[in-house]
C-alpha positions, 0 to 999 in steps of 0.5 A: 500499499502506498504511504498516501493510501495508508494515511488516507485510511488511517486518518478517515478511520480516526486510527491514531495508532496507525497514523502514528506508524505512518508519521515520521518522529520529525513530522511537521504539518503546515496547514493552509490556515491559521500560520500554525505549524503542528507536530506529530503528537498534534496531528495524532490528537486531532486525528484521533478525535475524528474531527474530519472525513474526506471523500474522493481521495486521489493520489496525484503523484507519489515516489519515494521522496514526495507525494501529492494528493487531493481530496474533499474534506468535511469538518465535524464542527460544521465548517464549510467543506474544502477541496484540499491539496496535499504536498507530502514529503517522505523520510525513511518510508514515512511522512515527514512534512505535509503542507496544504492548500485548500479552497472552501466549497459552499453548499451552492457551489457550481462548476463554471459552465455547468448551467 
């Protein structure tokens, strides 16, 4: 199984133990909001709480060094769902960093030209 597929599976199942095996001890998460940087323990706490679900997970690129994926993320707190692009760096076969970019998806979003 790819590293990204294992990450998505662990995250969607709120499996902090599985995620702990996938994230490198030097893991850093730079999300697209808040100017905050999180470490491994922060990510494990957030994942274990089941605060998000995702759909349409797609691996756009993955090799031994980096990976890029995309999904639509839904938040348990009712925040607007987002289309999220993930850029991941790997070290020793684990995820050492993630950086995201996202676009909020309103309930009335329509693809341009779909009218």
